[in-house]
C-alpha positions in Angstrom: 133.9 35.3 11.4 133.8 39.0 10.5 137.7 39.0 10.5 137.8 35.9 8.3 135.3 37.4 5.8 137.4 40.6 5.7 140.5 38.6 5.1 138.9 36.7 2.3 137.9 39.9 0.6 141.5 41.2 0.9 142.9 38.0 -0.4 140.5 38.2 -3.4 141.6 41.8 -4.0 145.3 40.7 -4.0 144.6 37.9 -6.4 142.9 40.3 -8.8 145.8 42.7 -8.6 148.5 40.5 -9.9 148.7 37.5 -12.3 150.6 35.2 -9.9 151.4 35.2 -6.2 153.7 33.1 -4.2 152.1 31.6 -1.1 154.7 33.2 1.2 154.0 36.6 -0.4 150.3 36.3 0.2 150.8 35.3 3.8 153.1 38.2 4.4 150.6 40.7 2.9 147.8 39.3 4.9 149.8 38.8 8.1 148.9 35.2 8.5 150.6 31.8 8.1 150.8 30.0 4.8 148.5 27.3 6.2 145.8 30.0 6.7 146.2 31.2 3.1 145.6 27.6 1.9 142.4 27.4 3.9 141.2 30.8 2.7 141.9 29.8 -0.9 139.7 26.7 -0.4 136.9 29.0 0.9 137.2 31.2 -2.2 136.9 28.1 -4.4 133.7 27.0 -2.6 132.3 30.5 -3.4 132.9 29.9 -7.1 136.3 31.7 -7.6 138.6 29.6 -9.8 141.9 29.9 -7.9 144.6 27.8 -9.6 147.6 26.6 -7.5 151.2 25.6 -8.3 152.5 22.7 -6.1 155.9 22.6 -4.5 157.9 24.6 -2.0 157.8 27.7 -4.1 154.2 27.1 -5.2 151.7 29.9 -5.4 148.2 30.9 -6.6 146.6 32.7 -9.5 143.0 33.7 -10.2 142.0 31.6 -13.2 139.0 31.7 -15.5 135.9 29.7 -14.9 132.6 29.0 -16.6 131.0 32.0 -15.0 132.6 35.3 -14.1 132.8 35.8 -10.3 132.2 39.2 -8.6 135.1 41.6 -8.9 136.4 43.9 -6.2 137.2 47.5 -7.2 138.5 50.3 -5.1 137.1 53.8 -5.5 139.5 55.0 -8.2 139.1 51.8 -10.2 135.3 52.0 -10.1 135.4 55.6 -11.3 137.9 54.7 -14.1 135.7 51.8 -15.2 132.6 53.9 -15.3 134.2 56.7 -17.3 135.8 54.1 -19.6 132.4 52.5 -20.2 130.8 55.8 -21.0 133.6 56.5 -23.5 133.3 53.0 -25.1 129.6 53.4 -25.5 130.3 55.9 -28.3 133.9 55.4 -29.0 136.3 53.8 -31.4 136.1 50.2 -30.2 133.6 48.5 -32.5 131.0 46.0 -31.3 130.9 47.0 -27.6 128.7 50.1 -27.6 125.5 48.3 -26.5 127.2 46.0 -24.0 129.1 49.0 -22.6 125.8 50.8 -21.9 124.4 47.6 -20.1 127.6 47.2 -18.0 127.5 50.9 -17.1 123.9 50.7 -15.9 124.8 47.8 -13.6 127.9 49.6 -12.3 126.2 52.9 -11.6 123.3 51.1 -9.8 125.7 50.0 -7.1 128.1 52.9 -7.0 128.1 54.9 -3.7 126.7 58.4 -4.1 130.1 60.1 -3.7 131.4 58.1 -6.7 128.3 58.6 -8.8 128.9 62.4 -8.3 132.5 62.0 -9.5 131.4 60.1 -12.6 128.6 62.6 -13.4 131.0 65.5 -13.0 133.6 64.0 -15.3 130.9 63.2 -17.9 129.3 66.7 -17.8 132.7 68.4 -18.1 133.9 66.4 -21.1 132.6 66.3 -24.7 133.6 63.4 -27.0 135.1 64.3 -30.3 132.8 62.8 -32.9 133.5 61.9 -36.5 134.5 59.1 -38.7 137.6 57.1 -37.9 139.1 53.6 -37.8 137.5 51.2 -35.3 139.2 48.4 -33.5 137.6 45.1 -32.6 137.3 44.7 -28.8 138.6 41.1 -29.0 141.8 42.3 -30.7 142.4 44.9 -28.0 141.8 42.5 -25.2 144.1 39.9 -26.8 146.9 42.4 -27.1 146.4 43.7 -23.6 146.7 40.2 -22.3 150.1 39.8 -24.0 151.3 43.1 -22.5 150.2 42.0 -19.1 151.7 38.5 -19.3 154.9 39.5 -21.2 154.2 37.1 -24.1 155.4 37.6 -27.6 152.8 38.5 -30.2 152.7 37.5 -33.8 150.5 39.4 -36.3 150.0 40.3 -39.9 150.4 44.0 -40.5 149.4 46.4 -43.3 151.6 49.5 -43.5 150.5 53.0 -44.5 151.6 52.3 -48.0 149.4 49.2 -48.3 152.3 46.7 -48.0 151.8 43.5 -45.8 154.3 41.9 -43.5 154.4 39.3 -40.7 155.7 40.7 -37.4 156.8 39.2 -34.1 157.0 41.7 -31.2 157.3 41.9 -27.5 154.4 44.1 -26.6 154.9 47.0 -24.1 151.9 49.3 -24.0 148.7 50.2 -25.8 148.2 53.9 -26.4 145.0 55.7 -27.5 145.4 58.9 -29.4 142.9 60.8 -31.5 140.4 57.9 -31.9 143.2 55.5 -32.9 144.9 52.8 -30.9 148.6 52.1 -31.1 150.8 49.3 -29.9 154.3 50.2 -28.7 156.4 47.1 -28.9 160.0 45.8 -29.3 160.1 44.4 -32.9 162.1 41.2 -32.7 163.0 41.1 -36.4 164.2 44.6 -36.5 165.8 44.8 -33.0 164.2 48.1 -32.3 161.1 49.8 -30.8 158.2 50.3 -33.2 154.7 51.7 -33.0 151.8 49.9 -34.8 148.3 51.0 -35.7 146.1 48.4 -34.0 143.4 48.7 -36.7 146.0 47.5 -39.2 147.1 44.3 -37.5 145.6 40.8 -37.2 146.9 38.9 -34.2 148.0 35.2 -34.6 146.9 32.8 -31.9 148.5 31.1 -30.0 150.8 33.8 -28.6 154.5 33.3 -28.4 156.8 32.5 -25.4 157.2 34.7 -22.3 160.0 37.3 -22.5 161.9 39.6 -20.2 160.9 43.2 -21.0 163.4 45.6 -22.6 164.0 49.0 -21.0 161.1 51.2 -22.0 161.8 53.5 -25.0 160.6 56.5 -22.9 159.4 57.3 -19.4 156.3 58.8 -21.1 155.1 56.2 -23.6 152.2 58.5 -24.9 154.8 61.2 -25.7 156.9 58.6 -27.4 154.0 57.7 -29.7 153.1 61.4 -30.3 156.6 62.2 -31.3 156.8 59.3 -33.7 153.5 60.1 -35.3 154.4 63.7 -35.8 157.8 62.8 -37.3 156.2 60.3 -39.7 153.7 62.9 -40.9 156.4 65.5 -41.7 156.9 65.9 -45.4 160.2 67.8 -44.9 162.7 67.4 -42.1 165.9 69.2 -41.0 168.6 68.8 -38.4 169.9 72.1 -37.0 172.4 73.4 -34.5 171.0 76.3 -32.6 173.3 78.8 -30.9 171.3 78.8 -27.7 171.0 76.4 -24.8 168.5 73.6 -24.9 166.7 75.1 -21.9 166.3 78.4 -23.7 164.5 77.0 -26.7 162.8 73.8 -25.5 159.7 75.6 -24.2 159.4 77.6 -27.4 159.2 74.6 -29.6 156.4 72.0 -30.1 156.8 68.8 -28.0 157.2 66.8 -31.2 160.6 68.5 -31.9 163.6 66.7 -30.3 166.1 69.0 -28.6 169.5 67.6 -27.8 171.8 69.6 -25.6 175.4 69.9 -26.9 176.9 72.3 -24.4 175.7 75.3 -22.4 175.6 77.5 -25.5 174.4 75.2 -28.3 171.8 72.4 -28.9 170.8 70.3 -31.8 167.1 70.0 -32.9 165.5 67.6 -35.3 162.4 69.2 -36.7 160.0 69.1 -39.7 156.9 70.5 -41.3 154.9 70.4 -44.4 157.4 72.5 -46.3 160.8 74.1 -45.9 159.1 77.5 -45.9 157.4 76.5 -42.6 160.6 75.3 -41.0 162.2 78.6 -42.0 159.3 80.5 -40.4 159.7 78.6 -37.1 163.5 79.4 -37.1 162.8 83.1 -37.7 160.4 83.2 -34.8 163.1 81.7 -32.5 165.4 84.6 -33.4 168.7 82.7 -32.7 171.7 81.9 -34.9 171.8 78.4 -36.3 173.8 76.0 -38.6 172.2 73.6 -41.0 173.4 70.1 -40.4 171.1 68.3 -42.8 169.8 68.1 -45.5 171.6 70.2 -48.1 168.3 70.9 -49.8 167.2 73.0 -46.8 170.4 75.0 -47.0 169.7 75.7 -50.7 166.2 76.8 -49.8 167.6 79.3 -47.2 170.0 80.7 -49.8 167.1 81.4 -52.2 165.1 83.0 -49.4 168.0 85.1 -48.3 168.5 86.4 -51.8 164.8 87.2 -52.1 164.9 89.2 -48.8 168.1 91.0 -49.9 166.5 92.0 -53.2 163.5 93.3 -51.3 165.7 95.3 -48.9 167.7 96.8 -51.8 164.5 97.9 -53.5 163.4 100.0 -50.5 163.7 103.8 -50.9 166.5 105.7 -49.1 165.8 106.8 -45.6 165.3 110.5 -46.6 162.6 109.6 -49.1 160.7 107.6 -46.6 157.1 108.7 -46.0 156.0 107.8 -42.5 153.2 105.3 -42.5 149.9 106.5 -41.1 146.7 104.7 -40.2 144.0 104.9 -42.8 141.8 106.8 -40.3 144.4 109.6 -40.0 144.4 110.4 -43.8 142.5 113.4 -45.2 139.0 112.7 -46.1 138.6 109.7 -43.8 
């Protein structure tokens, strides 16, 4: 009986882990026959778990939704993650769930083992939330988008751009990313045949969702970095493409992560950078102290010519070396 109960708990954990399971896969994971899996599924149903089945030779099971929410099984890492997430949500950027997050957190912490409560307490005491006004996102919108990401279903929504323009988009959602009190959706835009990043607080999902899709290759191994690069690039008022006469390895660690460095050969690389002004781009280049060519735009080359002329005038106005008076600290002068 103890073995059967333990197997039921493991079966329930597997069903919660993935959307759909083939009967043979479940049997292999549990080390039992398919017939035993069938019996265990019936036991879960009698306990109130809505397990849906697909008939046929290749049939399988999935944990469905019922009138009441059944108990969930969480491993240690999942329990800590949920507790920390609830603490964040209690005062975070998802609107309408602050009070319910506190109630859920109280229930969770009541049953957490002491070792996990200590982990949650340590994380909470060591972190300070960044307060301040910012856009909020409805929890229902986040969960609806997360479901389309999980199930690989197309999503249609109305979107308001940064310039106030409205558009209807159809995308294949890939990931949700949280950055600086804002939520972003990274998705393959079907109409534009390219990857796009959308502010979640600016979109209104359309239900029902679209058909299932086969995911495209991810735009980056690090989706959060992909979003950060895109946001920084969008905020730059001035941009420039440059060829640096140095290897990519030599300059990559000396540049912000938002700047794209493309190796050309072992002696040169191309960077795509930007800032609030051409003056700032020129300052960054001077700090690198390497030779470079301006690839684009011509306006930046014109700016460098003007700056170079100004520096040359300043250099020509300096006194000859023999007239130079050594600089001394103020404290070294007479009377100080």
